[in-house]
N, C-alpha and C positions, 0 to 999 in steps of 0.2 A: 549532508543528506540525513534525513530522519525517517528511516523505514518504519519504525514503530508508529509514528504519527500516521503514516499512510495506511498501515494495516488497521489501526484503531478506527480511523475515519471511515474506511470501507466497511469494516465489521459493523460499526454502529449504523451506517446507512442501510445495511442489509438486515438490521435488527437481529443480529446474532449475538449470543453470549460468547465469552471466551471459550467456554466448554464446548459449545456447538462447533465453533470454528476449529478448535483444536482437534476434535474428532474428525471433522471433514478433511482436515489437512494432514492428519496422522502425526501430530506433534503433541507434546504435553501442554497442559494448561499453564504450568509454571514457566515453560519456555516461551510461550506466547505472551504471557504477562510480562516477562523480562524484556521481550522485544518492544512491546507497546510502551513500557515505562522508560525505554531508552537505556536500560541497564545492560542490555545485550544488543549490539548494533551490527553484528556480523553474521547474519544468517547465511548458511550455505545456499548455493544455487538451487539444489533440489528442495530444500525446505521452503525457499521463497516461491518456487514453482508450485509446490503443494499448497501453500497458503493462498496464492493467487487463485488456484483452482477451487479451493474451498470457499473463497469469496466470490467465485464466478466472475472474475475480472481478469483482463490481460495483465501479465506481469509488467509490461511496459507502463501500464497505468499506475501501478504501485510505485514504480521507480520515478515516474514523473511527479506524483504527489509527494514523494519523499524529498524531492529537490528543494533546497533552500536557496535563498537569494544569491549567496556567493557561488552556488553551483551553476547559476545561470548568468554569471558575469560575462559580459561581452555580447549577450543577446540584446537585440533591439527591443524597445517596448512593444512594438507591433508583433514581433515574433513571440514574445512572452504571452501577449494577449491571444494570439492564434493557438498557441500550445495549451493555454488554459481552457479555451473554448473547446478544443479537441478532447481534452481530458474530461470535461463536463459531459460532452456528447457520449464518450465511451462509457461513463458511469451510468448515464440514462439508458443507453442501449443494453447494458449488462443487467439492468434492474428487472 
């Protein structure tokens, strides 16, 4: 699971700087930067909720986008495709 990738992807799609997102989420820029670079991969639940709110996306979307191939082991290709489509729809609706 790569939560930093998901945060960065959503932040860039929203055209937010790290500073803007950090302010919205109530976290420091350095903490957000560490998460995005993968140097810190264990955000607490409250931090993750605040980051999701700052991005204006459901936390479940962040978790799905953070999933890596081995996290989805055992999922059928059809299910993976449906989940991807649902995630894209959530991103569009949140925009």
